[in-house]
Every structure is written in structure tokens, then in C-alpha cells.
C-alpha positions as CSV (number, residue, x, y, z in Angstrom):
1,M,79.8,102.6,79.3
2,G,81.6,104.4,76.5
3,I,85.2,105.6,76.6
4,L,86.9,107.1,79.6
5,P,87.9,110.8,79.4
6,P,91.4,111.1,77.9
7,V,92.7,112.8,81.0
8,L,92.6,109.4,83.0
9,R,95.6,107.3,82.0
10,A,96.2,105.0,84.9
11,V,94.5,103.3,87.8
12,L,96.4,102.3,90.9
13,F,95.2,99.9,93.5
14,D,95.7,99.0,97.2
15,A,96.3,95.3,97.7
16,G,95.0,93.9,101.0
17,E,91.2,93.9,101.2
18,T,91.0,95.7,97.8
19,L,92.4,93.0,95.4
20,V,93.4,90.2,97.7
21,H,92.0,88.9,101.0
22,P,92.6,86.1,103.6
23,A,90.4,83.2,102.6
24,P,87.6,82.9,103.3
25,S,88.0,86.2,105.1
26,F,90.1,87.7,107.9
27,P,87.6,87.0,110.7
28,E,86.8,83.5,109.4
29,L,90.4,82.5,109.3
30,F,91.0,84.0,112.7
31,V,88.1,82.0,114.1
32,R,89.5,78.8,112.5
33,V,92.9,79.4,114.1
34,L,91.4,80.0,117.5
35,A,89.2,76.8,117.2
36,D,92.3,74.7,116.3
37,A,94.0,76.1,119.4
38,G,91.0,75.1,121.6
39,A,89.9,78.8,122.1
40,E,86.6,78.9,120.2
41,R,85.0,82.3,119.7
42,S,82.1,83.4,117.4
43,L,82.5,85.2,114.1
44,E,80.6,88.1,115.6
45,E,83.0,88.3,118.6
46,V,86.1,88.3,116.3
47,L,84.5,90.9,114.0
48,A,84.1,93.2,117.0
49,A,87.7,92.6,118.1
50,S,89.1,93.2,114.7
51,A,88.6,96.9,115.1
52,A,92.0,96.7,116.7
53,V,93.6,96.3,113.3
54,L,92.4,99.7,112.0
55,H,93.2,101.4,115.3
56,R,96.8,100.0,115.1
57,F,97.2,101.2,111.5
58,S,96.2,104.7,112.6
59,E,98.6,104.6,115.5
60,A,101.5,103.5,113.4
61,A,100.8,106.3,110.9
62,A,100.6,109.0,113.6
63,D,103.9,107.8,115.1
64,R,105.5,107.4,111.7
65,E,106.2,103.8,112.6
66,L,107.1,101.6,109.7
67,W,105.8,98.1,110.1
68,T,106.1,96.3,106.7
69,T,109.7,97.0,105.9
70,S,111.3,93.9,107.5
71,P,110.1,90.5,108.6
72,E,111.0,91.5,112.2
73,R,109.0,94.7,112.1
74,S,106.0,92.9,110.5
75,A,106.1,90.1,113.1
76,A,106.2,92.6,116.0
77,F,103.4,94.7,114.6
78,W,101.0,91.9,113.8
79,T,101.7,89.8,117.0
80,G,100.9,93.0,118.9
81,V,97.7,93.4,117.0
82,Y,96.7,89.8,117.7
83,D,97.6,90.3,121.4
84,R,95.1,93.2,121.5
85,M,92.4,91.1,119.8
86,L,92.9,88.1,122.1
87,A,92.7,90.4,125.1
88,E,89.4,91.8,123.7
89,L,88.2,88.3,123.3
90,G,89.0,87.4,126.9
91,I,91.7,84.9,125.9
92,A,94.2,85.5,128.7
93,D,96.4,82.4,128.3
94,A,97.5,83.1,124.7
95,D,101.1,81.7,124.9
96,G,102.2,81.1,121.4
97,L,98.8,82.0,119.9
98,P,99.8,85.3,118.4
99,A,102.7,83.6,116.6
100,T,100.4,80.9,115.3
101,L,98.0,83.6,114.0
102,Y,101.0,85.4,112.4
103,A,102.0,82.2,110.6
104,A,98.5,81.7,109.3
105,F,98.1,85.2,108.0
106,T,101.5,85.1,106.2
107,D,100.9,81.8,104.6
108,R,100.2,82.6,100.9
109,A,98.0,79.5,100.6
110,N,95.5,81.3,102.9
111,Y,94.8,84.1,100.4
112,A,92.6,84.6,97.3
113,L,91.5,87.3,94.8
114,F,88.2,88.9,95.3
115,D,85.8,87.6,92.7
116,D,85.3,91.1,91.2
117,V,88.9,91.6,90.4
118,P,89.7,89.8,87.1
119,A,86.7,91.2,85.2
120,T,87.4,94.7,86.4
121,L,91.1,94.5,85.4
122,D,90.0,93.2,81.9
123,V,87.7,96.2,81.4
124,L,90.3,98.8,82.5
125,A,93.1,97.3,80.6
126,G,90.9,97.0,77.5
127,R,90.5,100.8,77.7
128,G,94.2,101.3,77.5
129,L,94.7,102.3,81.1
130,A,98.0,101.5,82.8
131,L,97.5,99.5,86.0
132,G,99.6,99.6,89.1
133,I,99.7,98.8,92.8
134,V,100.6,101.0,95.8
135,S,100.3,99.0,98.9
136,N,101.4,98.8,102.6
137,F,102.3,95.2,102.5
138,E,105.3,93.0,103.2
139,A,107.7,92.0,100.4
140,W,106.0,88.7,99.9
141,L,103.1,90.4,98.2
142,E,105.1,90.0,95.0
143,D,105.0,86.2,95.3
144,L,101.3,86.3,96.3
145,L,100.3,88.2,93.3
146,A,102.2,85.7,91.1
147,D,100.5,82.8,92.9
148,L,97.2,84.4,92.1
149,G,98.1,84.9,88.5
150,V,97.8,88.7,88.4
151,R,101.4,90.1,89.1
152,E,102.0,90.9,85.4
153,R,98.7,92.7,85.2
154,F,100.4,95.4,87.2
155,P,103.7,96.6,85.6
156,V,104.2,99.1,88.3
157,R,104.1,97.7,91.9
158,V,105.1,100.0,94.7
159,I,105.1,97.8,97.7
160,S,106.1,99.3,101.0
161,G,108.0,96.2,102.2
162,L,110.3,96.6,99.2
163,E,110.4,100.4,99.0
164,G,110.9,101.4,102.7
165,I,108.0,104.0,102.7
166,E,104.4,103.5,103.6
167,K,101.0,105.2,103.1
168,P,99.9,107.8,104.1
169,D,103.3,109.3,103.1
170,P,102.7,111.0,99.7
171,A,106.1,109.9,98.6
172,I,104.8,106.4,98.0
173,F,102.2,107.7,95.6
174,H,104.7,110.0,93.9
175,R,107.0,107.1,93.3
176,A,104.3,105.1,91.5
177,L,103.2,108.1,89.4
178,E,106.8,108.7,88.3
179,R,107.3,105.1,87.3
180,L,104.0,105.2,85.3
181,G,105.0,108.5,83.8
182,V,101.6,110.1,84.6
183,A,100.6,113.3,86.5
184,P,98.4,113.0,89.6
185,H,95.4,114.3,87.8
186,E,95.8,111.6,85.2
187,A,95.5,108.7,87.8
188,A,92.9,107.2,90.0
189,Y,93.6,105.3,93.2
190,V,91.4,102.6,94.7
191,G,91.5,101.3,98.3
192,D,89.4,100.3,101.3
193,N,90.7,102.6,104.0
194,P,89.8,106.3,103.9
195,E,92.8,107.4,106.0
196,F,95.3,105.7,103.8
197,D,93.6,105.3,100.4
198,V,91.4,108.3,100.0
199,D,92.8,111.4,101.8
200,P,96.5,111.1,100.7
201,P,96.0,110.5,96.9
202,A,93.2,113.0,96.8
203,S,95.5,115.6,98.4
204,L,97.8,115.1,95.4
205,G,95.1,115.7,92.9
206,M,94.4,112.0,92.1
207,T,90.9,110.6,91.8
208,A,90.4,108.6,95.0
209,V,87.8,105.8,95.1
210,L,86.8,103.9,98.2
211,I,86.0,100.3,97.8
212,D,83.6,99.5,100.6
213,R,82.4,95.9,100.2
214,R,81.2,95.5,103.8
215,D,79.4,98.9,103.9
216,R,81.6,100.2,106.7
217,H,81.6,103.8,105.5
218,P,78.1,104.6,104.3
219,E,78.6,108.3,105.3
220,H,81.6,108.6,102.9
221,D,81.0,111.8,100.8
222,G,83.5,110.9,98.1
223,V,83.5,108.3,95.3
224,R,82.6,105.0,96.8
225,V,81.8,101.6,95.2
226,R,80.6,98.4,96.9
227,D,81.7,96.1,94.0
228,L,84.9,96.6,92.0
229,R,83.0,95.9,88.8
230,D,81.3,99.2,89.2
231,L,84.6,101.0,89.1
232,P,84.9,101.6,85.3
233,G,81.5,103.3,85.2
234,V,82.3,105.4,88.3
235,L,85.6,106.5,86.8
236,E,83.8,107.5,83.6
237,A,81.5,109.7,85.6
238,A,84.2,111.1,87.9
């Protein structure tokens, strides 16, 4: 693939659904929790109901509502999301089930790295690029990254649950760039949500890359990859 242009000095990543994921996946873990509670639903039904997650993210951003900055905010946000999903799934008597789901999705044992992450980080680091994280995630992301053996791969970690600011606020990207000591045009940002991970960094002059493993955004007219291992080549051509 050759050597990256000298202007690119750093690559920043989102965390959830970019580097890490509920195992085996968000909908599959959701289905398992429902089944354990005696409320069986199909994977297809849960996938359809999971649109509530992105809708709720957008609502929070529009209302400038911070949801990762304390355990109480996080619990209220996510149990509200699960209430919406359960209503969509026709589960009316859901007493205690949102809290059970919240416990499952905040259990670090239920998370894994995507298979394409380690090799990609090796290639990027081997090219001398600084690596970092900018993520809307609760403070326990620090421990999760350590559990998964990658925390020290990212010397700069700007996690909203620790910083008190969340994407799409450009301040969270500026904070990471300042800590890395790079200008926006010297950095790329990689994430899975166009609203939070493409438009804000691109507006600052960063190279924004959409990771779209599930082909949810085939119409995206910017830089898009389906597998993170394609990222080094895409950045070379960007």
C-alpha cells in the first residue's frame, strides 16, 4: 500500500460498533435477555425495533441532552430506549425488564473487539500514526478497553463519560486533537454513525471515514469502508 501522505499524522476512532460491540451482537444479546425473561422474539423483530436506538441518539443531540456523563443519566437514557423497543415488540408487561437489559449491556463480559481491529491497528501504528479514541460512552469504556487488551494502543482517549461533553459537539474533537498535538487536517476520524462520526469531524477539516459493516448507508457519498482492514488503503487514497 505504500506510505501514507505526510500530512496525515493521527487516526481517531469511535468505540461502540466501531472497535467494540456487544457479543455476539446488540440484537442477539437483546434476544437472549428477552428469552431468559420468557418474552421470546425473533432476531428480525429485534433488529427492526432497534431503530429506536439511533432515533434516541438524534433526539438527545438535538436537545443537547447529555446521557453518558453519569451512571444515573446513562441508566435513565438506556432504560428509556429499551422501553421504546419493548413497546415496539409488543411486550406490554415489561416490569423490571429494561433494568435487566441495562445490566446486560453494561456488563463488560458481554463485549468483544471486532475481528478486524487488531490487524488494522498494527498497520496504522506501524506507519507511525498516532491513535486515539473520541467516543460517546460511559466512563467504564476505559476498563473495557483494558479488558480487551487495547487501551494502551490509544494514548489519547477522549471519552464523554469522563470529559462531560459528547458528540456532535465539536469541542470533543478539538480536545482530542489538542492532546495529540495535531491540526484537524492532519487527522482522520472513523465511526459508524454519519450524524455523529462524519459530519462533525468533516466540518473541522478532518478526514471522516464511515465504517459500515452492516451496509446500512450504501448511499453515503463520502469515504466508506465495510471492513476496518480496508482503512489503511482508503486513507492512503483520501
